[in-house]
C-alpha positions as CSV (number, residue, x, y, z in Angstrom):
1,M,-14.3,-12.0,-35.5
2,T,-11.2,-13.5,-34.0
3,S,-7.6,-13.4,-35.7
4,R,-4.3,-13.5,-34.4
5,N,-2.9,-10.2,-33.3
6,P,0.6,-9.2,-34.7
7,L,1.4,-7.3,-31.6
8,V,1.5,-10.5,-29.5
9,Q,4.5,-12.8,-29.6
10,Q,3.7,-16.5,-28.8
11,F,6.2,-19.0,-27.1
12,S,5.8,-22.7,-26.7
13,A,6.4,-24.5,-23.5
14,N,9.8,-24.7,-22.2
15,E,10.7,-28.3,-22.1
16,S,14.2,-28.2,-21.2
17,G,14.5,-25.3,-18.5
18,R,12.6,-22.8,-16.4
19,D,10.6,-19.8,-17.1
20,F,11.0,-16.4,-15.1
21,A,9.2,-13.0,-15.5
22,V,10.5,-9.8,-14.0
23,G,9.1,-6.7,-13.0
24,D,10.0,-2.9,-14.5
25,I,13.8,-3.1,-14.9
26,H,14.4,0.7,-15.3
27,G,17.7,0.6,-16.4
28,C,19.0,-1.5,-13.3
29,F,20.6,-4.2,-15.3
30,S,23.2,-5.1,-12.8
31,K,20.7,-5.7,-10.2
32,L,18.9,-7.9,-12.6
33,E,22.1,-9.6,-13.3
34,T,22.7,-10.3,-9.5
35,A,19.2,-11.7,-9.2
36,L,19.7,-14.1,-11.9
37,Q,23.0,-15.3,-10.4
38,K,21.1,-16.0,-7.1
39,I,18.5,-18.2,-8.7
40,R,21.3,-19.9,-10.7
41,F,19.8,-18.9,-13.9
42,A,20.8,-21.2,-16.9
43,P,20.9,-19.2,-20.1
44,A,21.4,-22.6,-22.1
45,F,17.9,-23.7,-20.9
46,D,16.2,-20.9,-19.0
47,R,14.0,-18.1,-20.4
48,L,13.5,-14.6,-18.7
49,F,10.3,-12.7,-19.8
50,S,10.4,-8.9,-19.1
51,V,6.9,-7.0,-18.5
52,G,8.6,-4.0,-20.1
53,D,10.0,-0.4,-19.0
54,L,13.4,-1.6,-19.7
55,V,14.8,1.9,-19.5
56,D,14.7,5.2,-17.8
57,R,15.3,6.1,-14.1
58,G,18.0,3.6,-13.4
59,P,21.6,4.2,-14.0
60,E,22.2,1.7,-17.0
61,S,19.6,2.3,-19.4
62,Q,22.1,2.6,-22.3
63,H,22.8,-1.5,-21.9
64,V,19.2,-1.9,-23.2
65,L,20.5,-3.1,-26.6
66,H,23.1,-5.6,-25.0
67,W,20.0,-7.2,-23.3
68,L,17.8,-7.4,-26.1
69,D,20.4,-9.3,-28.0
70,R,20.5,-12.0,-25.6
71,P,18.7,-15.0,-27.2
72,W,16.9,-15.9,-23.8
73,F,15.7,-12.6,-23.0
74,H,12.1,-11.6,-24.0
75,A,10.6,-8.4,-23.4
76,I,7.2,-6.5,-24.3
77,C,6.9,-2.6,-24.7
78,G,6.3,-0.6,-21.5
79,N,5.1,3.0,-21.3
80,H,8.8,4.2,-21.0
81,D,9.9,2.1,-23.9
82,L,7.2,3.7,-25.7
83,M,8.5,7.1,-24.8
84,T,12.2,6.4,-25.3
85,W,11.5,5.0,-28.8
86,R,9.2,7.9,-29.9
87,R,11.5,10.7,-28.8
88,A,14.5,8.8,-30.3
89,A,12.7,8.9,-33.6
90,G,11.8,12.5,-33.4
91,D,8.1,12.0,-32.6
92,P,7.6,12.4,-28.8
93,Y,4.8,11.1,-27.1
94,P,2.9,14.3,-26.4
95,A,1.1,13.6,-23.1
96,V,3.9,12.9,-21.1
97,D,7.5,14.8,-20.8
98,H,10.0,12.0,-21.1
99,V,13.0,13.8,-19.9
100,A,11.0,14.8,-16.6
101,H,10.1,11.0,-16.2
102,G,13.9,9.4,-16.5
103,G,14.5,9.8,-20.0
104,Q,17.9,12.3,-19.7
105,W,20.1,9.3,-20.5
106,L,18.7,9.4,-24.3
107,D,20.2,12.6,-24.9
108,Q,23.8,11.1,-23.8
109,R,23.7,8.6,-26.9
110,S,24.9,9.4,-30.1
111,R,22.2,9.7,-32.9
112,V,23.2,6.5,-34.7
113,E,22.6,4.7,-31.3
114,Q,19.4,6.5,-30.6
115,E,18.3,5.1,-34.0
116,R,18.9,1.5,-33.0
117,I,17.4,2.1,-29.9
118,A,14.2,3.4,-31.5
119,Q,14.2,0.6,-33.9
120,R,14.6,-2.1,-31.3
121,L,12.1,-0.8,-28.7
122,R,9.7,0.0,-31.6
123,G,9.7,-3.6,-32.3
124,L,8.8,-4.9,-29.1
125,P,5.3,-6.7,-28.8
126,L,2.6,-5.2,-26.8
127,A,2.0,-8.9,-25.0
128,I,3.3,-12.1,-24.9
129,E,1.8,-15.5,-24.6
130,V,3.8,-18.5,-23.0
131,D,2.4,-21.9,-23.1
132,T,3.2,-23.8,-19.6
133,P,2.1,-27.3,-18.4
134,Q,-0.7,-25.7,-16.4
135,G,-1.9,-23.5,-19.4
136,M,-1.1,-20.4,-21.5
137,V,0.3,-17.3,-19.4
138,G,-0.2,-13.7,-20.8
139,I,2.3,-10.9,-20.1
140,V,1.3,-7.2,-20.5
141,H,2.9,-4.2,-19.1
142,A,0.3,-2.4,-17.0
143,D,-3.4,-3.9,-17.4
144,F,-5.8,-5.5,-19.5
145,P,-9.0,-3.8,-20.4
146,Y,-11.5,-7.1,-20.7
147,D,-12.3,-10.1,-18.4
148,D,-11.5,-12.4,-21.7
149,W,-7.8,-12.7,-22.8
150,Q,-9.0,-13.5,-26.1
151,A,-10.1,-10.0,-26.8
152,I,-6.6,-9.2,-27.5
153,H,-7.0,-11.2,-30.9
154,H,-10.3,-9.6,-31.9
155,E,-10.4,-6.9,-34.6
156,Q,-12.4,-4.5,-32.4
157,F,-9.2,-4.4,-29.9
158,S,-8.6,-0.4,-30.4
159,A,-5.9,1.9,-30.0
160,N,-7.5,2.8,-26.6
161,D,-7.2,-0.8,-25.4
162,R,-3.5,-0.8,-26.5
163,E,-3.1,2.3,-24.4
164,A,-4.7,0.6,-21.6
165,C,-2.2,-2.3,-21.8
166,L,0.5,0.5,-21.6
167,W,-0.6,2.9,-19.1
168,S,-3.8,1.9,-17.1
169,T,-3.6,1.3,-13.5
170,D,-7.5,0.7,-12.9
171,R,-7.6,-3.2,-12.2
172,Y,-4.9,-2.7,-9.6
173,R,-6.3,0.6,-8.1
174,T,-9.8,-0.5,-7.8
175,R,-8.6,-3.8,-6.4
176,Y,-10.8,-5.7,-9.4
177,T,-10.7,-9.3,-8.8
178,Q,-12.7,-10.7,-11.4
179,P,-10.7,-13.4,-13.2
180,I,-9.6,-13.1,-16.9
181,R,-10.8,-16.1,-19.0
182,N,-9.0,-18.1,-21.4
183,V,-5.6,-17.7,-19.8
184,R,-3.9,-19.5,-16.8
185,A,-2.4,-16.2,-15.6
186,V,-1.9,-12.7,-16.7
187,V,1.5,-11.1,-15.6
188,H,2.0,-7.4,-15.5
189,G,4.3,-4.7,-13.8
190,H,3.9,-0.7,-14.1
191,V,2.3,-0.1,-10.4
192,P,5.1,-0.2,-7.5
193,C,4.7,-3.0,-5.1
194,P,7.0,-4.2,-2.3
195,E,6.5,-7.8,-3.7
196,W,4.8,-10.0,-6.2
197,R,0.9,-10.2,-5.5
198,S,-1.4,-12.6,-6.7
199,W,-5.2,-11.8,-7.6
200,A,-7.5,-15.1,-7.5
201,M,-4.8,-17.7,-8.1
202,S,-1.9,-19.2,-5.9
203,S,0.7,-20.3,-8.6
204,T,1.7,-20.4,-12.1
205,S,4.8,-22.1,-13.5
206,I,6.3,-18.9,-14.4
207,Q,8.5,-17.6,-11.6
208,A,9.3,-14.2,-10.1
209,V,12.8,-13.0,-10.3
210,G,14.3,-10.9,-7.5
211,A,12.7,-9.0,-4.8
212,R,14.0,-5.3,-6.0
213,V,15.1,-5.5,-9.4
214,G,12.4,-3.4,-10.9
215,S,9.7,-1.2,-9.6
216,S,6.6,-3.5,-10.2
217,R,6.0,-7.2,-9.7
218,C,2.2,-7.4,-9.4
219,W,0.1,-10.1,-11.3
220,T,-3.5,-10.7,-12.1
221,C,-4.7,-14.4,-12.7
222,K,-7.3,-16.7,-13.4
223,R,-8.0,-19.9,-11.5
């Protein structure tokens, strides 16, 4: 049985401007701002979609709430966002030491600010779907565990599948090139790459932002 997954946020086509996707930001918001200036980003018309990992490691993670308040900026939850909100909420992710992976900045925020950060990051979707003239584009943080995008809307899409979307590197690590059906492209981050890469497709109407804004800018796509 198929139903709409409440963890997937949907966007209609942008008929008045451009759509961009950016890799893992990791608290480097000034670099992102510079990249947006270079492409003449127009906030009144353009949209920016983030593959998650907004925070940790970089020097400006504390600015995450300011960016999430921008109406043209749309992000999904990455594994670092997950670790951040869980520790801020007093329920640390047990499998990974958040502080050892760039989370020290959180301890420098007030308790009230930590609560606000936890609330906002916890509310981020697992995935985004964006309509484009060439078809729907999906956005996840790390990986997608099926060869059919519609699997994310099945009742059988499990907690382990959600974990794969946040943490897995299997598709990239094994160079698995089987196209994902029922989607124009799937844009993801998580794995450090020197440049955007495309598996099985040459283009989509969502463009890449910047050469080194974040640590990841890879994509898996369907013809």
